[in-house]
N, C-alpha and C positions, 0 to 999 in steps of 0.2 A: 504494500500500500504506500502511496506517495504522501508526502507531507504537503498539505494544501493551505499553507499560511504564508502570506507575503506581508512584509512590513517595512516601515521606514520611520525616520523621525526628523524633526526640524525644530529649530529654535524660533519662537515667536512670542513677543510680549514678555520676555523674561522667563519663559517656560519651555520645557522640552515636551513636544507633542509627538507621541507615538501613534501612528496610524496603521491599522492592520486590515487585511482583506482575506476572506476565506473562512476556514474553520479553526477554532481554538479548542482542540480536543486532546485526547490521550496521545495522538500521533504527532501533534505539533506543540504541545506545551513545553517540551524541552527547548525547542527552537525559540519559542516566545521568551522563556525565562533567560536563556543565554543572551538573546538580543537585548532585552531590557537591562539585564545585569551589567553588560558591557558598557552601555551608555550611562547607567546609574553610577558606576564606579568612576567614570570620567567627569562627572558633573555634579553640582550641588543645586541645580535649578529645580523648581517645582515641576511635577510631572502630570501630564494629561495622557490617559490611555484612551484613544478614540477607537471604539468598537462598532461604529455605525455601519461599517461595511463587512461585518462578520455575519456569515450565514448561519453558523451553528456554534454553540458552546456547550461543553459537557462539564462534568464534575472535575475533571483534570484541568480544564481551562479555568474554572472558577478557583481551583486550588492555586494555580499559577498567579491569578489576580490577587488573591489573599496574600500570597507570599510577597508580591511586589508592594502591596499596601503596608504590610508589616515592616518591610525594609525601610520604606519611607517614614513610617511612624518612628522607628528606632533612630533614624538619622535626623528627625525633626524636619522632614521635608514634606511640603504639601503635595497632595495626590488627589486626582479626580478622574473618574471613569465616565466616558460618554458612551451611551448605549442607544442602539436603535430599538424600536418597540419589542422585537423578539428577544433580544439580549436583555433588555431592561426587565421584561416579564420573568425571565429565568432568574436573574439576580434578585428580584423582589420575591420570587417564590421561595427562595432559601434565606430570605431576610438579611441580605448582605448590602442592601442599598445605602444604608447609613455608613457602614464600615468602609465601603468603597467610594463613598461620596458621589453617588451616581447622579448624573444630570442628563438632560435630553439632547443637548447640542453643544458644539464647540464654543460658541460665543459665551454661553452661560458658564462653561467651565473656565474660560480665560478670565471672565469677570469675577468669578468666585475666587480665583487664585490671586487676582490683583487687589481684592478688597482687604 
């Protein structure tokens, strides 16, 4: 089975914005974690994880998100997740929306981190 997750990041408004496309699941969570960790260790900027183009997320993907949130909390770095309706529904169903600071769009995320 192939890993079907693509990602990138950019700096905008004093934040690191990670954007992902595809599936965040057991097959791609290691790729996600390694990618985020590499950028995380090289920067101290607040982080936005943009999942608006994610088609599917499973418990492994949620675990990777929780791991990233814990790293940010430990290093006193702000962290926000942007989700599309499907991803947001899954995050809310396991009651992680507050822990992951879930918002519905990128502008809201950037405004939240700028405040």
